[in-house]
KOLDOVEX-344982 format. One record per atom (N, C-alpha, C, CB): residue in one letter; x, y, z. Coordinates in steps of 0.05 Angstrom, whole numbers, padded with zeros to 5 digits, always signed. Glycine has a CB too. Example, Ala and Ser with C-alpha at 12.3 -4.5 7.8 and 13.67 -1.06 7.14 Angstrom:
BEGIN
A+00264-00114+00156;A+00246-00090+00156;A+00264-00066+00156;A+00226-00089+00181;S+00257-00045+00142;S+00273-00021+00143;S+00258+00001+00157;S+00282-00012+00114;
REM end
This chain:
BEGIN
M+02752+03495+03130;M+02737+03490+03096;M+02726+03464+03089;M+02760+03493+03071;D+02741+03442+03102;D+02722+03414+03100;D+02700+03413+03118;D+02738+03388+03107;G+02703+03426+03136;G+02680+03424+03157;G+02650+03446+03144;G+02695+03438+03193;E+02666+03464+03137;E+02648+03480+03124;E+02633+03466+03099;E+02663+03505+03115;F+02657+03456+03081;F+02637+03443+03062;F+02622+03410+03071;F+02655+03439+03032;H+02627+03402+03085;H+02613+03380+03105;H+02578+03386+03111;H+02632+03381+03137;H+02586+03410+03125;H+02555+03428+03126;H+02535+03431+03115;H+02553+03446+03125;T+02547+03443+03084;T+02540+03461+03063;T+02526+03429+03042;T+02573+03485+03049;A+02543+03403+03050;A+02531+03381+03038;A+02512+03374+03050;A+02544+03360+03035;L+02510+03371+03075;L+02493+03362+03087;L+02461+03372+03092;L+02507+03360+03105;R+02466+03402+03093;R+02439+03421+03086;R+02428+03413+03063;R+02444+03451+03081;Q+02439+03414+03032;Q+02432+03405+03008;Q+02424+03373+03008;Q+02454+03411+02991;N+02427+03360+03020;N+02417+03334+03021;N+02397+03332+03033;N+02430+03317+03031;R+02388+03344+03057;R+02366+03349+03068;R+02345+03363+03057;R+02371+03358+03087;M+02351+03385+03047;M+02334+03395+03023;M+02326+03385+03007;M+02339+03409+03010;A+02343+03370+02991;A+02335+03346+02971;A+02317+03331+02981;A+02356+03327+02963;A+02322+03311+03006;A+02307+03292+03014;A+02271+03307+03018;A+02323+03280+03042;G+02272+03337+03029;G+02249+03344+03038;G+02233+03346+03015;G+02251+03367+03053;A+02251+03356+02988;A+02237+03361+02964;A+02226+03335+02967;A+02254+03368+02937;R+02237+03310+02954;R+02232+03289+02948;R+02200+03277+02965;R+02259+03274+02953;G+02200+03289+02992;G+02184+03278+03009;G+02160+03296+02995;G+02193+03282+03042;V+02167+03315+02994;V+02135+03334+02988;V+02126+03328+02962;V+02137+03371+02987;A+02146+03322+02939;A+02134+03309+02911;A+02121+03282+02921;A+02162+03301+02884;R+02127+03258+02938;R+02120+03236+02947;R+02087+03243+02965;R+02147+03224+02966;A+02089+03262+02975;A+02062+03260+02990;A+02042+03280+02974;A+02066+03270+03024;G+02051+03304+02957;G+02029+03306+02936;G+02013+03300+02924;G+02030+03307+02926;P+02020+03274+02905;P+01996+03267+02891;P+01981+03245+02911;P+02004+03254+02860;G+01991+03241+02935;G+01981+03225+02953;G+01950+03238+02967;G+02004+03221+02974;R+01960+03266+02976;R+01938+03285+02981;R+01925+03290+02962;R+01945+03308+02990;R+01930+03298+02939;R+01914+03295+02908;R+01890+03271+02912;R+01940+03282+02879;S+01903+03243+02911;S+01892+03222+02915;S+01867+03229+02933;S+01911+03203+02925;T+01877+03234+02955;T+01858+03232+02976;T+01837+03245+02977;T+01866+03237+02996;W+01841+03275+02968;W+01821+03298+02966;W+01802+03290+02945;W+01834+03326+02960;W+01809+03274+02923;W+01795+03261+02900;W+01771+03240+02910;W+01819+03244+02882;R+01790+03227+02927;R+01772+03206+02933;R+01748+03215+02958;R+01791+03180+02941;T+01758+03236+02973;T+01742+03248+02990;T+01712+03261+02970;T+01761+03270+03006;C+01724+03273+02955;C+01698+03286+02937;C+01689+03268+02922;C+01702+03311+02918;Q+01690+03247+02916;Q+01679+03218+02902;Q+01660+03211+02923;Q+01703+03192+02895;A+01665+03204+02943;A+01650+03197+02965;A+01622+03210+02975;A+01667+03200+02982;A+01635+03242+02974;A+01613+03257+02982;A+01590+03259+02957;A+01625+03286+02991;L+01601+03263+02933;L+01584+03269+02911;L+01567+03240+02910;L+01602+03277+02881;G+01575+03220+02916;G+01563+03197+02908;G+01539+03193+02940;G+01590+03170+02901;L+01552+03200+02963;L+01528+03210+02984;L+01501+03220+02973;L+01539+03236+03000;L+01509+03246+02961;L+01490+03263+02953;L+01478+03253+02939;L+01495+03282+02944;V+01482+03239+02912;V+01462+03222+02895;V+01444+03202+02908;V+01477+03207+02875;G+01455+03192+02920;G+01440+03172+02936;G+01412+03177+02954;G+01461+03163+02954;L+01427+03204+02974;L+01406+03216+02983;L+01383+03226+02957;L+01417+03238+03000;F+01393+03234+02944;F+01378+03246+02915;F+01351+03225+02905;F+01406+03246+02886;F+01367+03202+02898;F+01347+03188+02887;F+01332+03175+02912;F+01359+03167+02866;A+01343+03168+02937;A+01324+03154+02960;A+01301+03170+02968;A+01339+03149+02987;A+01308+03199+02958;A+01281+03211+02968;A+01268+03219+02952;A+01281+03230+02983;G+01265+03208+02929;G+01256+03216+02901;G+01243+03235+02896;G+01243+03201+02891;A+01270+03248+02895;A+01267+03278+02885;A+01263+03284+02862;A+01285+03291+02888;F+01264+03266+02849;F+01248+03276+02812;F+01236+03248+02804;F+01278+03288+02778;V+01221+03249+02790;V+01192+03233+02771;V+01206+03229+02741;V+01156+03259+02767;V+01214+03208+02733;V+01220+03209+02698;V+01192+03206+02694;V+01241+03181+02681;S+01181+03228+02681;S+01154+03234+02670;S+01152+03240+02643;S+01144+03254+02682;P+01131+03217+02627;P+01144+03233+02594;P+01120+03258+02598;P+01138+03206+02553;K+01102+03264+02602;K+01090+03287+02604;K+01080+03301+02629;K+01072+03282+02590;A+01098+03317+02646;A+01098+03326+02673;A+01091+03355+02665;A+01127+03321+02691;Q+01059+03358+02650;Q+01049+03384+02654;Q+01017+03381+02668;Q+01051+03401+02624;T+01011+03401+02671;T+00981+03397+02692;T+00966+03388+02668;T+00964+03430+02713;P+00951+03367+02681;P+00932+03357+02664;P+00909+03378+02652;P+00920+03335+02679;T+00914+03399+02642;T+00886+03416+02632;T+00878+03413+02597;T+00893+03454+02638;D+00889+03401+02585;D+00884+03390+02560;D+00851+03381+02566;D+00908+03363+02552;T+00836+03376+02544;T+00806+03365+02545;T+00811+03338+02542;T+00784+03375+02522;K+00835+03319+02532;K+00838+03292+02537;K+00843+03286+02566;K+00860+03282+02520;A+00856+03302+02577;A+00864+03291+02605;A+00835+03293+02624;A+00893+03314+02619;V+00820+03314+02624;V+00799+03319+02636;V+00775+03306+02636;V+00796+03336+02631;E+00779+03298+02609;E+00751+03276+02599;E+00750+03253+02612;E+00751+03266+02568;Y+00722+03240+02619;Y+00732+03213+02630;Y+00722+03198+02614;Y+00725+03205+02657;Y+00747+03181+02617;Y+00755+03152+02596;Y+00743+03128+02614;Y+00795+03146+02590;L+00724+03106+02613;L+00721+03088+02612;L+00733+03068+02619;L+00718+03087+02598;G+00737+03050+02645;G+00761+03037+02646;G+00750+03005+02662;G+00787+03058+02664;P+00764+02986+02665;P+00748+02965+02683;P+00750+02967+02713;P+00757+02937+02676;G+00726+02959+02711;G+00710+02965+02742;G+00685+02991+02745;G+00736+02977+02764;D+00684+02998+02726;D+00660+03014+02718;D+00639+03009+02716;D+00660+03024+02700;K+00615+03013+02728;K+00590+02995+02723;K+00567+03010+02709;K+00578+02982+02751;L+00560+02999+02684;L+00547+03018+02667;L+00513+03009+02660;L+00566+03020+02640;N+00498+03034+02663;N+00470+03021+02654;N+00461+03033+02632;N+00447+03024+02674;V+00457+03007+02613;V+00459+03015+02583;V+00429+03018+02577;V+00475+02993+02561;I+00420+03033+02562;I+00384+03026+02557;I+00383+03033+02531;I+00357+03045+02577;V+00372+03010+02522;V+00362+03015+02496;V+00336+03027+02488;V+00362+02994+02486;F+00339+03045+02477;F+00301+03054+02481;F+00278+03036+02466;F+00294+03087+02464;G+00260+03026+02478;G+00238+03009+02458;G+00244+02974+02463;G+00244+03020+02419;H+00275+02975+02480;H+00282+02949+02474;H+00288+02942+02505;H+00307+02946+02451;E+00275+02933+02518;E+00277+02928+02545;E+00296+02899+02546;E+00245+02928+02558;D+00290+02881+02531;D+00309+02862+02529;D+00344+02863+02527;D+00299+02851+02508;L+00346+02885+02514;L+00373+02891+02511;L+00384+02910+02531;L+00377+02900+02485;S+00371+02922+02550;S+00375+02941+02572;S+00385+02925+02595;S+00350+02957+02579;G+00403+02939+02608;G+00412+02928+02636;G+00434+02946+02645;G+00423+02896+02636;E+00444+02929+02670;E+00472+02930+02683;E+00496+02918+02671;E+00470+02918+02709;F+00520+02923+02667;F+00534+02914+02655;F+00560+02931+02668;F+00525+02914+02627;E+00585+02913+02675;E+00607+02918+02689;E+00632+02910+02659;E+00608+02896+02722;I+00645+02936+02657;I+00667+02928+02646;I+00687+02906+02659;I+00680+02951+02642;D+00702+02892+02652;D+00716+02868+02660;D+00749+02882+02655;D+00707+02836+02638;V+00764+02857+02665;V+00801+02863+02665;V+00807+02869+02632;V+00826+02826+02678;A+00791+02859+02617;A+00799+02861+02588;A+00792+02888+02581;A+00784+02841+02569;G+00768+02897+02587;G+00761+02932+02576;G+00736+02922+02567;G+00782+02952+02547;S+00719+02904+02567;S+00699+02903+02544;S+00667+02891+02564;S+00713+02875+02516;I+00648+02899+02558;I+00627+02895+02566;I+00608+02869+02549;I+00617+02921+02566;S+00594+02853+02565;S+00585+02833+02537;S+00549+02839+02545;S+00599+02788+02540;L+00537+02843+02513;L+00509+02858+02513;L+00496+02831+02496;L+00507+02895+02492;P+00469+02835+02503;P+00447+02817+02487;P+00458+02825+02457;P+00410+02827+02494;L+00457+02808+02441;L+00458+02810+02411;L+00492+02809+02405;L+00441+02841+02399;L+00499+02838+02414;L+00521+02848+02404;L+00543+02823+02411;L+00527+02878+02416;G+00546+02809+02443;G+00567+02801+02447;G+00590+02820+02459;G+00571+02790+02427;Q+00611+02806+02455;Q+00624+02829+02473;Q+00635+02858+02451;Q+00657+02812+02490;I+00638+02883+02463;I+00640+02908+02457;I+00662+02923+02472;I+00616+02919+02460;E+00685+02929+02459;E+00708+02939+02479;E+00698+02969+02487;E+00741+02940+02462;A+00701+02972+02514;A+00686+03002+02525;A+00706+03023+02540;A+00661+02995+02549;A+00737+03007+02550;A+00754+03020+02562;A+00766+03039+02546;A+00769+03005+02573;D+00771+03056+02552;D+00788+03084+02535;D+00772+03098+02520;D+00811+03077+02514;R+00746+03092+02526;R+00724+03105+02508;R+00709+03128+02536;R+00698+03075+02492;T+00696+03144+02525;T+00683+03162+02533;T+00656+03150+02541;T+00683+03180+02514;I+00633+03161+02549;I+00615+03149+02555;I+00597+03159+02519;I+00603+03159+02590;G+00603+03175+02515;G+00589+03194+02483;G+00594+03176+02466;G+00604+03226+02469;Q+00629+03162+02466;Q+00643+03141+02439;Q+00625+03116+02449;Q+00686+03132+02440;L+00618+03113+02468;L+00617+03084+02472;L+00580+03084+02462;L+00629+03073+02510;Q+00576+03098+02466;Q+00542+03104+02454;Q+00542+03096+02433;Q+00529+03131+02451;S+00558+03112+02420;S+00554+03116+02389;S+00560+03089+02373;S+00575+03140+02379;Q+00583+03075+02391;Q+00594+03050+02381;Q+00563+03027+02387;Q+00627+03042+02402;I+00555+03034+02404;I+00530+03004+02403;I+00513+03017+02394;I+00517+02986+02431;E+00503+03036+02381;E+00484+03047+02362;E+00489+03035+02333;E+00487+03080+02362;A+00519+03037+02330;A+00524+03034+02299;A+00516+03002+02297;A+00560+03041+02288;R+00534+02991+02317;R+00529+02954+02313;R+00506+02949+02317;R+00543+02933+02334;L+00477+02961+02332;L+00456+02951+02332;L+00436+02965+02316;L+00451+02947+02354;D+00450+02980+02298;D+00435+02987+02265;D+00446+02971+02242;D+00441+03022+02255;Q+00465+02959+02239;Q+00478+02949+02221;Q+00463+02919+02216;Q+00508+02949+02230;K+00456+02911+02237;K+00432+02887+02233;K+00405+02882+02248;K+00445+02861+02239;Y+00406+02900+02271;Y+00380+02888+02286;Y+00357+02910+02296;Y+00391+02873+02313;I+00370+02932+02293;I+00345+02957+02294;I+00351+02982+02280;I+00339+02968+02326;V+00332+02988+02262;V+00332+03013+02255;V+00332+03034+02264;V+00322+03017+02246;D+00352+03049+02263;D+00357+03084+02282;D+00363+03076+02311;D+00322+03110+02283;P+00367+03055+02322;P+00371+03056+02351;P+00372+03088+02363;P+00399+03040+02356;R+00370+03081+02394;R+00378+03104+02409;R+00389+03091+02435;R+00353+03124+02413;V+00410+03102+02444;V+00424+03090+02469;V+00434+03109+02491;V+00447+03075+02460;S+00424+03094+02516;S+00434+03118+02534;S+00454+03105+02549;S+00411+03133+02553;I+00475+03118+02564;I+00495+03092+02578;I+00492+03127+02604;I+00543+03074+02554;E+00497+03106+02627;E+00502+03126+02652;E+00525+03108+02676;E+00464+03134+02668;V+00540+03116+02686;V+00558+03099+02701;V+00545+03102+02730;V+00591+03110+02699;R+00534+03073+02742;R+00520+03073+02769;R+00547+03076+02787;R+00500+03043+02775;N+00565+03058+02777;N+00590+03061+02797;N+00614+03060+02782;N+00592+03037+02820;F+00629+03078+02791;F+00657+03088+02783;F+00674+03072+02796;F+00663+03116+02789;R+00693+03067+02784;R+00716+03049+02800;R+00728+03064+02814;R+00738+03034+02784;P+00753+03055+02836;P+00766+03075+02858;P+00788+03087+02847;P+00775+03063+02885;F+00796+03103+02860;F+00828+03116+02847;F+00838+03107+02877;F+00832+03161+02836;F+00870+03122+02871;F+00892+03104+02882;F+00909+03128+02901;F+00914+03087+02852;I+00916+03134+02920;I+00933+03146+02926;I+00965+03126+02944;I+00916+03167+02940;L+00980+03136+02931;L+01016+03127+02946;L+01028+03141+02954;L+01038+03117+02934;G+01052+03139+02964;G+01069+03155+02970;G+01066+03156+02997;G+01069+03177+02956;Q+01076+03188+03007;Q+01076+03203+03031;Q+01053+03212+03038;Q+01093+03223+03031;V+01030+03191+03046;V+01007+03201+03060;V+01000+03173+03085;V+00979+03208+03033;N+00983+03184+03101;N+00985+03169+03121;N+00973+03143+03121;N+00977+03183+03139;K+00958+03138+03099;K+00943+03119+03092;K+00936+03115+03077;K+00931+03116+03098;P+00958+03100+03059;P+00961+03100+03025;P+00941+03077+03017;P+00997+03093+03012;G+00929+03078+02990;G+00914+03055+02990;G+00891+03061+02971;G+00907+03047+03019;S+00870+03045+02965;S+00859+03052+02940;S+00823+03061+02958;S+00862+03021+02912;Y+00809+03079+02943;Y+00788+03090+02963;Y+00765+03096+02938;Y+00801+03122+02985;P+00741+03091+02951;P+00720+03093+02931;P+00719+03122+02922;P+00692+03084+02941;Y+00714+03121+02897;Y+00714+03154+02885;Y+00681+03163+02890;Y+00725+03157+02843;Q+00692+03194+02901;Q+00671+03214+02904;Q+00678+03234+02888;Q+00666+03224+02931;S+00645+03239+02876;S+00635+03248+02858;S+00653+03289+02865;S+00596+03238+02863;G+00657+03301+02846;G+00678+03327+02849;G+00693+03332+02867;G+00667+03349+02850;I+00713+03303+02876;I+00728+03320+02898;I+00759+03325+02877;I+00733+03298+02935;D+00776+03334+02898;D+00801+03345+02880;D+00825+03334+02897;D+00803+03382+02876;I+00850+03337+02886;I+00870+03319+02900;I+00879+03328+02925;I+00892+03315+02885;R+00868+03353+02938;R+00872+03359+02970;R+00856+03347+02977;R+00870+03386+02983;Q+00831+03346+02968;Q+00815+03321+02989;Q+00820+03294+02989;Q+00786+03319+02983;A+00836+03292+02961;A+00836+03256+02958;A+00857+03251+02981;A+00850+03240+02922;V+00880+03273+02987;V+00903+03269+03009;V+00892+03270+03032;V+00926+03289+03010;A+00870+03280+03043;A+00853+03282+03065;A+00838+03261+03070;A+00839+03302+03064;I+00829+03242+03051;I+00817+03218+03048;I+00838+03192+03061;I+00810+03216+03014;G+00862+03204+03046;G+00882+03184+03049;G+00902+03192+03076;G+00898+03182+03020;G+00887+03198+03094;G+00901+03209+03119;G+00920+03236+03122;G+00916+03189+03127;G+00922+03249+03098;G+00937+03275+03097;G+00958+03271+03092;G+00939+03290+03118;F+00983+03292+03089;F+01005+03282+03082;F+01027+03272+03115;F+01017+03308+03061;T+01049+03261+03096;T+01071+03253+03119;T+01087+03278+03123;T+01091+03226+03111;R+01100+03277+03144;R+01118+03308+03149;R+01148+03295+03130;R+01127+03317+03196;R+01145+03286+03113;R+01170+03280+03098;R+01163+03291+03069;R+01178+03246+03098;A+01130+03292+03066;A+01122+03295+03030;A+01122+03320+03019;A+01092+03286+03021;K+01130+03317+02998;K+01125+03344+02984;K+01092+03346+02980;K+01141+03347+02952;T+01085+03376+02988;T+01060+03386+02991;T+01052+03404+02972;T+01056+03396+03013;G+01071+03412+02953;G+01064+03438+02933;G+01048+03422+02904;G+01101+03458+02920;A+01065+03402+02900;A+01044+03385+02873;A+01058+03352+02867;A+01047+03407+02834;V+01034+03333+02860;V+01037+03304+02870;V+01045+03298+02838;V+01007+03287+02887;V+01049+03274+02831;V+01042+03257+02804;V+01018+03249+02805;V+01058+03232+02798;L+01013+03254+02784;L+00979+03244+02776;L+00984+03221+02750;L+00955+03277+02762;I+00975+03199+02753;I+00978+03176+02731;I+00945+03171+02718;I+00992+03143+02747;R+00939+03179+02702;R+00907+03180+02692;R+00906+03171+02660;R+00893+03215+02695;R+00880+03159+02657;R+00869+03140+02638;R+00863+03158+02610;R+00841+03124+02652;T+00873+03169+02599;T+00865+03176+02573;T+00860+03159+02544;T+00881+03190+02569;S+00858+03176+02524;S+00856+03164+02495;S+00874+03152+02492;S+00854+03181+02472;E+00895+03160+02500;E+00919+03160+02501;E+00943+03130+02510;E+00919+03181+02518;G+00921+03117+02529;G+00928+03112+02552;G+00935+03123+02578;G+00941+03105+02548;K+00954+03113+02595;K+00963+03124+02620;K+00985+03137+02613;K+00967+03106+02641;I+00972+03165+02632;I+01000+03186+02626;I+00999+03200+02650;I+00999+03208+02597;R+01026+03201+02656;R+01035+03212+02682;R+01034+03242+02675;R+01065+03201+02693;Y+01023+03257+02704;Y+01025+03287+02701;Y+01036+03300+02722;Y+01001+03298+02696;R+01049+03317+02727;R+01046+03345+02747;R+01025+03352+02753;R+01054+03368+02739;A+01013+03350+02774;A+00988+03362+02780;A+00987+03380+02812;A+00967+03336+02779;T+00973+03400+02808;T+00973+03408+02834;T+00951+03399+02848;T+00976+03433+02835;L+00944+03424+02879;L+00921+03404+02896;L+00897+03409+02888;L+00919+03407+02926;D+00902+03429+02866;D+00871+03437+02857;D+00851+03424+02836;D+00872+03465+02847;V+00871+03404+02825;V+00865+03388+02801;V+00842+03369+02812;V+00893+03371+02788;P+00824+03365+02797;P+00804+03348+02795;P+00806+03321+02791;P+00793+03355+02779;V+00792+03298+02814;V+00807+03269+02812;V+00781+03261+02796;V+00817+03248+02845;L+00794+03243+02781;L+00773+03222+02762;L+00775+03192+02778;L+00786+03218+02724;P+00755+03178+02771;P+00756+03152+02778;P+00781+03138+02763;P+00729+03140+02772;G+00792+03123+02780;G+00813+03105+02762;G+00843+03120+02767;G+00805+03107+02724;D+00854+03148+02779;D+00872+03164+02779;D+00886+03150+02801;D+00864+03193+02781;T+00919+03148+02791;T+00932+03139+02814;T+00942+03167+02823;T+00956+03115+02809;I+00946+03182+02845;I+00958+03194+02859;I+00986+03190+02872;I+00942+03197+02872;E+01011+03198+02869;E+01029+03191+02874;E+01039+03216+02897;E+01041+03184+02849;V+01043+03211+02911;V+01062+03232+02937;V+01091+03228+02940;V+01052+03225+02972;E+01106+03252+02930;E+01130+03245+02939;E+01149+03251+02962;E+01140+03250+02925;R+01168+03243+02963;R+01183+03252+02993;R+01199+03279+02990;R+01209+03227+03003;R+01205+03292+03004;R+01214+03318+02996;R+01246+03310+03004;R+01197+03345+03014;L+01264+03320+02995;L+01292+03312+03004;L+01304+03322+03027;L+01310+03317+02984;F+01299+03342+03035;F+01302+03348+03067;F+01278+03359+03087;F+01324+03370+03070;
REM end
C-alpha cells in the first residue's frame, strides 16, 4: 500500500514538473517566433526600400494635361530675340541660372517658367510702356538645355536635347536599361508653370528640354 502510494506520488510530481516545463517553454517559443517574424518583416521592408520599389510623388499621373506638355523656358536656353525694325535691340540671349535674360534698354527680364508666347508678350509690354509704340517681338529657341536620365540605365547623365524624342529613345541614348530596371514606366521630373513636378510616365511620352528621367530598380 505504501509502495503504491509512493509510485502514485512520484508520477504526479513528474507530471507537475512536466507541466511547469511546458508553461516555461511556451512563452519562450512564442517570443522566438515573434522575433523571427519581426526579423523577416524588417528584411522585406529593407529590400523593398533598397530596390526603390516606390517613389513618393506629389503628382504621379501621366503628363497629358496642357501645362505638362507645353514647353517652359529655363536656365541654359539660348534665345534669338527679334524686335522688328530695331536691330539694335535684337540678338541672341541666354537665360542665366537666375532665370533671367538681359536685354538692351529693358535690362533684366524674368524668362524662366514662361512659354515663348508669354515672354514675347512680356517684352512687348515693357517696350510699349516707354520706348516703342506698338512693338512686335519674335522669339525662337536657338539652343535647348539638355535633358537628364538617371537610375537604372547603363550610361546615366545629361545629354543634348534632340527634337521629337520620347522616353524610349532617351533610354536608348542613355545606353539602354540595366537588367534590374523597371521597364514599364519611369519617373519624369518636368518644369511647368507651377515649378518642377514629378510624374509617372510611360515610354511613349515625349521628352522636353530640361526633363529629368529616373529609371527605377525593380524588386526582383
